[in-house]
C-alpha positions in Angstrom: 19.1 12.0 0.4 20.2 8.7 2.0 18.6 5.5 1.3 15.4 5.3 3.5 15.2 3.7 6.7 13.2 0.2 6.9 10.0 0.7 8.8 8.0 -2.4 9.4 4.9 -3.0 11.8 4.1 -6.5 13.1 0.5 -5.9 13.0 -0.5 -9.0 14.9 1.7 -10.7 17.6 1.1 -12.5 21.0 4.2 -11.4 22.8 2.6 -11.9 26.3 3.1 -15.7 26.2 5.9 -17.6 28.5 7.7 -18.5 25.1 9.2 -14.9 25.3 10.1 -14.6 29.0 13.7 -16.0 28.8 14.9 -13.7 25.9 12.5 -10.9 26.2 15.0 -7.8 25.8 17.0 -9.9 23.2 13.7 -10.3 21.3 13.2 -6.7 21.3 16.6 -6.0 20.0 16.2 -8.4 17.3 12.8 -6.7 16.1 14.5 -3.4 16.2 17.7 -4.6 14.2 15.2 -6.0 11.5 13.3 -2.7 11.1 10.3 -3.4 13.2 9.5 -0.1 14.8 5.9 -1.0 16.1 4.0 -3.8 17.3 0.1 -4.6 17.6 -0.2 -6.9 20.7 -3.5 -8.8 20.2 -5.6 -10.1 22.8 -7.0 -13.3 22.4 -9.2 -13.9 25.7 -9.6 -12.0 28.9 -6.2 -12.8 30.5 -4.3 -12.0 27.3 -6.4 -8.7 26.5 -5.3 -7.4 29.9 -1.7 -8.4 29.3 -1.9 -6.7 25.8 -3.3 -3.4 27.3 -0.5 -3.6 29.9 2.3 -4.0 27.4 1.1 -1.4 25.2 0.9 1.1 28.2 4.7 0.2 28.9 6.3 0.4 25.7 5.8 3.7 23.4 5.7 1.8 20.1 3.4 -1.1 21.3 -0.4 -0.8 20.5 -2.9 -3.2 21.7 -6.4 -5.1 20.8 -8.9 -6.6 23.1 -11.2 -9.5 22.4 -12.4 -13.1 22.6 -10.9 -15.8 20.0 -13.4 -18.2 18.6 -11.6 -21.2 20.6 -12.4 -19.3 23.9 -16.0 -18.2 23.4 -17.2 -20.3 26.3 -16.0 -17.7 28.6 -17.6 -14.9 26.9 -20.5 -14.4 29.3 -21.8 -10.9 30.0 -19.3 -10.1 32.7 -16.7 -11.0 30.1 -17.7 -9.1 27.3 -18.4 -6.0 29.8 -14.7 -6.3 30.8 -13.6 -6.6 27.2 -15.6 -3.2 26.6 -14.0 -1.6 29.6 -10.3 -2.9 28.6 -11.1 -1.1 25.2 -12.0 2.1 26.9 -9.2 2.0 29.2 -6.2 3.0 27.2 -5.9 5.2 24.1 -3.5 2.6 22.8 -6.2 0.1 22.4 -6.6 0.1 18.8 -9.2 -2.3 18.0 -11.4 -5.2 18.7 -10.0 -8.7 18.3 -8.8 -11.4 17.8 -12.4 -12.1 17.2 -14.2 -14.4 14.5 -15.0 -18.0 13.6 -13.0 -21.1 13.4 -14.9 -24.1 11.8 -11.5 -26.1 11.4 -10.6 -27.0 14.9 -14.3 -26.5 16.1 -12.8 -26.4 19.7 -16.3 -24.5 20.7 -19.9 -25.0 19.2 -20.3 -23.3 16.0 -23.6 -21.5 17.2 -21.8 -20.2 20.2 -18.9 -18.8 18.1 -21.6 -17.1 16.0 -23.3 -15.6 18.8 -20.1 -14.2 20.5 -18.6 -13.0 17.3 -22.0 -11.1 16.5 -21.9 -9.5 20.0 -18.3 -8.3 19.6 -18.9 -6.9 16.1 -21.6 -4.8 17.7 -19.3 -3.8 20.5 -16.6 -2.7 17.9 -19.3 -0.7 16.0 -20.6 1.1 19.2 -16.9 2.1 20.3 -16.1 3.1 16.6 -13.1 0.8 16.6 -11.9 -1.7 13.8 -12.1 -5.3 14.1 -9.2 -7.9 13.9 -10.9 -11.2 12.4 -9.9 -14.7 12.8 -11.2 -16.8 10.0 -10.5 -20.5 9.5 -12.7 -22.6 7.1 -15.5 -20.2 7.6 -15.1 -17.7 4.8 -18.7 -17.2 3.9 -20.1 -17.3 7.3 -17.5 -14.8 8.8 -17.9 -12.4 6.0 -21.7 -12.6 6.2 -21.6 -11.8 9.9 -19.4 -8.9 9.0 -21.5 -7.4 6.5 -24.6 -8.1 8.6 -23.1 -5.9 11.5 -22.5 -3.2 9.1 -18.6 -3.4 9.8 -16.4 -1.7 7.1 -13.2 -1.3 8.9 -11.0 -4.0 9.9 -8.4 -6.7 9.0 -8.8 -10.5 8.0 -5.8 -11.6 10.2 -3.4 -14.3 8.8 -5.7 -14.7 5.5 -6.2 -18.0 4.6 -8.8 -17.6 1.6 -8.3 -17.3 -2.3 -8.1 -14.2 -4.4 -11.9 -14.2 -5.0 -12.5 -14.2 -1.3 -9.9 -11.7 -0.6 -11.5 -9.2 -3.1 -14.8 -9.8 -1.4 -13.2 -8.9 1.8 -11.8 -5.5 0.1 -15.2 -4.7 -1.2 -16.4 -5.0 2.5 -13.8 -2.4 3.5 -11.3 -4.9 5.0 -7.4 -5.1 4.9 -5.7 -8.4 4.2 -2.9 -9.4 6.7 0.0 -11.5 5.3 1.9 -13.5 7.6 4.8 -16.0 7.2 2.8 -18.7 5.6 3.4 -16.8 2.3 6.8 -18.3 2.5 5.5 -21.8 2.7 6.3 -23.6 -0.8 2.9 -25.0 -0.8 1.0 -21.8 -0.2 0.7 -20.5 -3.7 -2.7 -19.4 -3.1 -1.6 -16.7 -0.7 1.3 -15.7 -3.1 -1.4 -15.1 -5.7 -3.4 -12.9 -3.5 -0.1 -10.8 -2.6 0.6 -10.5 -6.4 -2.9 -9.5 -7.4 -4.4 -7.1 -4.7 -3.4 -3.3 -4.3 -0.5 -3.3 -1.8 -2.3 -0.3 -0.2 -4.8 -2.9 1.2 -2.2 -5.3 2.8 -0.7 -5.6 6.3 2.2 -7.6 7.6 2.1 -9.8 10.7 4.0 -12.6 12.6 1.0 -14.1 14.8 4.0 -15.1 16.9 4.8 -17.5 18.6 2.7 -19.2 15.9 3.3 -19.6 12.0 7.1 -18.9 11.7 8.3 -18.2 8.1 10.9 -20.4 6.0 13.6 -20.9 7.1 12.3 -21.0 11.0 9.5 -23.6 10.5 9.3 -25.7 13.8 10.7 -23.0 15.9 9.3 -20.0 17.8 8.2 -17.0 15.6 9.1 -13.6 16.6 8.3 -9.9 15.6 11.9 -9.8 14.0 10.5 -12.3 11.4 8.2 -9.7 10.0 11.1 -8.6 7.6 11.3 -12.2 6.0 7.5 -11.5 5.2 8.2 -8.2 3.8 11.0 -9.3 1.6 8.9 -12.0 0.3 6.0 -9.4 -0.7 8.7 -7.3 -2.0 10.0 -10.1 -4.4 6.5 -11.1 -5.5 5.9 -7.3 -6.4 8.9 -6.1 -7.9 9.5 -3.7 -5.2 12.1 -3.2 -2.4 11.7 -4.2 1.4 11.6 -0.3 1.9 8.8 0.1 -0.5 6.8 -2.7 1.2 7.6 -1.5 4.7 6.6 2.1 3.9 3.4 1.0 2.4 2.2 -1.5 5.0 3.1 1.1 7.8 0.9 3.6 6.2 -1.8 0.9 6.0 -1.3 -0.2 9.6 -1.4 3.8 10.5 -4.5 4.3 8.8 -6.5 1.3 10.0 -5.3 1.5 13.6 -4.5 5.2 14.0 -0.7 4.3 14.7 1.3 7.4 14.3 4.3 5.8 12.6 3.5 6.5 9.0 5.4 9.7 7.7 2.6 11.4 6.2 4.6 14.6 5.4 4.4 16.0 1.5 7.2 14.4 -0.4 8.7 16.7 -3.3 11.4 13.8 -3.9 10.5 10.2 -3.0 11.9 6.9 -3.7 10.4 3.8 -5.3 12.5 1.0 -5.9 15.8 2.2 -7.1 14.4 5.4 -8.8 13.9 8.9 -7.4 10.8 10.6 -8.2 10.0 14.3 -8.4 6.8 15.8 -7.4 6.7 19.2 -8.8 2.8 20.1 -9.2 -0.6 18.7 -8.6 -2.1 20.4 -11.6 -3.0 18.4 -15.0 -4.0 19.0 -18.5 -6.7 16.4 -18.0 -9.0 15.1 -15.3 -8.9 11.3 -16.3 -11.8 9.3 -14.9 -9.4 6.7 -13.5 -6.6 8.8 -11.8 -6.1 7.6 -8.3 -5.7 11.1 -6.9 -9.5 11.5 -7.0 -9.3 8.8 -4.1 -6.2 10.1 -2.4 -2.8 11.6 -3.0 -0.6 8.8 -1.9 1.6 6.5 -4.2 3.5 3.5 -2.8 3.3 5.1 0.8 4.4 8.7 -0.2 1.9 11.4 0.3 2.0 13.6 -2.6 -0.5 16.6 -1.9 1.5 19.8 -2.3 0.5 22.8 -0.6 2.5 24.9 -3.1 4.7 24.3 -6.0 8.3 23.9 -5.3 11.0 26.3 -6.9 14.7 25.3 -8.0 16.4 25.7 -4.5 13.6 23.8 -2.7 13.4 20.8 -5.1 17.3 20.6 -5.2 17.6 20.8 -1.3 14.8 18.0 -1.4 16.7 15.9 -3.9 20.2 16.3 -1.9 22.7 13.6 -2.4 20.5 10.4 -3.6 23.5 8.5 -4.4 23.3 5.6 -7.0 20.1 5.5 -8.6 18.6 3.7 -11.9 16.9 7.2 -12.9 15.3 10.3 -11.8 11.7 10.6 -13.0 9.5 13.8 -13.2 6.2 12.1 -11.9 4.1 13.4 -9.1 0.3 13.6 -9.2 0.4 16.2 -11.7 1.8 17.1 -15.3 5.6 18.0 -14.8 5.6 19.5 -18.2 3.3 22.4 -17.2 6.4 23.5 -15.3 8.7 23.2 -18.4 11.3 25.8 -17.0 11.7 24.1 -13.6 11.9 20.6 -15.4 14.7 21.9 -17.7 16.8 23.8 -14.8 16.4 20.6 -12.7 17.2 18.2 -15.4 20.1 20.1 -16.6 21.8 20.2 -13.0 21.0 16.4 -12.5 22.6 15.5 -15.9 25.8 17.2 -14.8 25.7 14.6 -12.0 25.4 11.8 -14.3 21.8 10.7 -13.6 19.4 9.3 -16.2 16.1 11.7 -16.8 12.6 10.3 -17.3 9.4 12.3 -17.7 6.0 10.8 -17.2 3.7 12.8 -19.2 0.1 13.2 -20.6 1.7 14.4 -23.9 -0.2 17.7 -24.1 2.6 20.2 -23.4 2.7 21.3 -27.0 -1.1 22.1 -26.7 -0.6 23.7 -23.0 2.2 26.0 -24.0 1.2 26.9 -27.4 4.5 25.8 -29.2 6.5 22.7 -29.9 8.6 22.0 -26.6 10.1 18.9 -27.5 13.3 20.5 -29.0 13.7 22.0 -25.7 14.2 18.8 -24.0 16.7 17.4 -26.4 20.0 16.2 -24.4 18.2 16.6 -21.2 15.5 13.8 -21.1 16.6 10.0 -21.9 13.3 8.7 -21.8 9.6 9.8 -21.8 6.5 7.8 -21.1 3.0 9.2 -22.6 -0.4 8.3 -21.3 -1.8 7.4 -24.8 -5.0 5.4 -22.9 -7.3 5.2 -26.1 -7.2 4.3 -29.6 -9.4 7.0 -30.7 -10.5 10.7 -29.9 -13.9 9.5 -28.8 -12.8 7.2 -26.0 -10.1 9.5 -25.1 -12.4 12.4 -24.5 -14.7 10.2 -22.4 -11.9 8.7 -20.3 -9.5 11.6 -19.7 -11.9 14.8 -20.0 -9.2 16.7 -21.8 -9.9 20.4 -22.2 -8.7 20.6 -25.9 -11.5 18.4 -27.3 -10.6 16.2 -30.0 -7.4 18.2 -30.5 -6.2 16.5 -27.4 -6.0 13.1 -28.6 -4.6 14.0 -32.1 -2.2 16.4 -30.1 -0.8 13.5 -28.2 -0.4 11.3 -31.5 1.6 14.0 -32.9 3.7 14.6 -29.7 4.3 10.8 -29.9 5.4 10.6 -33.4 7.9 13.7 -33.1 9.3 12.7 -29.7 11.8 10.2 -31.0 13.7 13.1 -32.9 14.6 14.6 -29.6 14.4 12.1 -26.9 16.2 8.6 -27.3 13.4 6.3 -25.6 9.8 7.2 -26.3 6.8 5.2 -24.8 3.2 5.1 -25.0 1.1 3.8 -22.2 -2.5 2.8 -21.5 -4.2 1.8 -18.5 -6.3 -1.5 -18.4 -9.4 0.6 -17.8 -12.4 -1.7 -18.2 -13.9 -1.3 -21.9 -10.4 0.1 -23.3 -9.0 -1.8 -26.4 -5.7 -2.4 -25.3 -4.5 -4.0 -28.7 -5.8 -1.2 -30.4 -3.9 1.0 -28.3 -0.8 -1.0 -29.2 -1.5 -0.9 -32.8 -1.7 2.8 -32.7 1.5 3.3 -30.9 3.4 0.9 -33.3 2.1 2.9 -36.3 3.5 6.3 -34.4 6.8 4.6 -34.2 7.1 4.4 -30.4 7.2 1.4 -28.1 4.1 0.5 -25.9 3.7 -0.5 -22.4 0.4 -1.8 -20.6 -0.3 -0.2 -17.1 -2.4 -2.1 -14.6 -5.7 -0.5 -13.6 -5.5 0.5 -9.7 -1.8 0.1 -9.5 0.2 3.3 -9.2 3.8 3.5 -8.7 
């Protein structure tokens, strides 16, 4: 298994402008070299919407949007909006209505006209069942109010300029948040706060080129290749690799726009950061109320929904030669220790190759197998993380829906207490589910003689 290829999508660019005429081919080559595999060319008026459609038809990995920007709404008469509609229907590569919205910062057109044209284009998007690409500058409340009034629940706030509270309101409305090169500006801590506190599964990357170039290109023309700089900044803020960020945001763009660049195939062996994760079952002992798989089977851009449980040969083939790793982790969307024999078999093979082995578990393997399985992991497993999640049996039962009743909670406590005899590093974890007493969980873990780690709610992987 080679290191994954970087795949980025510039989800918002204006490359039809004359700024790109002189070095068009070189610009495309630089984008490819930087990992940009696809672009969404965004229309802003009638002329540029026509150009966006033409470019999308000419280039395999280009897609387009059509719409009239708030600066240009004075041209948006009935005939113009009818042409926008026709353009949206003219090509299967037209994936959204936009760039549309409100701009109360420059106020180049009357605010009342902006709102009227915005409302009409929102209704067009709803009629055509297309997402929207929203321009919002100094008009946060009015913009979101119109989106909600139109019943729109599918779109993106382009070049996001609001604070964290507004970002969360946008997510609640069903919108994605698009991050531009402005995240690199020293003064823009507000946007970095947004990146650090929202689920990555709701973020897109964009350049808005030729505008808003990132550091160190401020004052120069922006271009799609610089999407990578934004991705690297997001990766640094979130403690991920740029490949992780590229994979996740590509998945997001694929879902929003229907762009077929996301690899949606099931992963048996998948990378996050510099670790290799093994997905060997979707079965669990529990049905935890907070488990992300009840919403979807993706983790950091990897699809983990299995159509069958792999055997030893299939899993080892998926692992291949991964090269240097920090660790190999048994952690898919299921309880790996339900497949104890496969875990032991694979761990034995990987230990011979010098890899460090970790298991993420719900700690109920002894109950599931009806025996103490910990001695069987001695010498094979270097680290185990056990989901404690509650400080008492009643809370645990409510959160985790264990089939073992109160014995489920006490079984985890016994498992944690005994595990250090056989596994060098043992950690109890708890998810910050609202209402859970995290400090009580910490005290319980300490009383059992193991380390403790807090896992953020709604942050998987």
